[in-house]
N, C-alpha and C positions, 0 to 999 in steps of 0.2 A: 624751400624750407631752411636753407642755410642761414638766413638772417633772423629766423624766428627763435624766440626764447619764451615759450609759453609755460605757465605754471598751472597745470590742470587742477590742482587742489584749490588755488585761489579763484580760478574761473568758476569752479563748482560752487564756491561760497557765494559769489556774485549771482550766478544763475539761480541758486536756491532763493536768495533774497528777492530777486526780481520776480521769480515764480510765485513767491508768497504774496507779493503785492498784486499780481495778476489773478491768481486763482486760489490763494490761500494754501495751507498745507494739505487740504483735502480736495483741492480742485474746485471747490464750491464757494470759497470765500473770496476775499480781495475784490478786484474789479468784476470778476465773473459773478460773484454773489450780489454785488451792488447792481449790476446790470439786470439780474434776474428779478430784483425787487423794484427796480426803477419805474417800470410801467404801473405797478400797483400804487406806488407812492404818488405819482403824478395824477393818477385817476382819483385817488382819495383826496388830493388837494383840490381837484376840480369839483368834486362832490361837496366838500366842506365849504368852499368859497360861495357856493350857491349863486353863481353868476354865469349867465349864458356866454357873454363875451370872453370871460376869463377861461371858462371851460372849453370854449372853441379854440382859443389861443393855445391852451395846454395840449389839446388834441393835435393841432397843427405842429406844435413843437415836437410831440412824440413821433409824428409821421416823418418829420424832417431829420431828426437826430437819432432815432433808434438804430437804424442800419449803420450810421456812422460810428456810433458807440460800439456796436458789435464788431465792426471792422477794426476798430482800435484794439479791442481785446484779441481778435483773431491775429492781427499783425504782431502783437506782443508775444503771443504764444508761438507764432511762427519764428520770430526772432530768437526766442529762448531755445527752441528746438534746433534751429540752424546753428547757433553758437555751440550747443552741446554736441551736435553731429560733427562740426568742424574740429572741435577739441578732441573728440574720440578718434577722428581720422588722423590727427596730429600724433596722438598717443600711439595708435596702431602703427603708424609709419615709423615711429621711433622703435617700437618693438620689433618690427620687421627688419630694420637696419641692425638692431642688436643681434637678432637671431642669425642674420646673414653673416655678421662679423664672427659670431661664435662658431658657426658651421665652418668658416674659413680659417679658424685659428690654427689648425694643424696642416693647412695647405701651404705650399710654397708659392712665392709670387708668380711663378710661371703657371702653376695650376690655377691660380686665380685670374690669369690673363693680364697680369701687370708687367 
């Protein structure tokens, strides 16, 4: 950690922004919300076009890409969570070092093992 210089406040701003794009403020918007309505919109398009070949193609498209799209959302959520966890570990590490330094403020170098 000696070479790290993280700014948790700025990291939080970025994570919130990315989170809003992925899930919206309520966890049901953003890409998550679009993914929830994706199938309905494609199905409606197939019905409206009133064409068996186009309806078939749209069905095959859904089969091919639905899991991939869900995977993108899942990976995005995982990345946000991982960055948040790593930042908290960094902050907690700094707090532990500060507490250790405070505990040792009245100790002599010999007592600290220096």
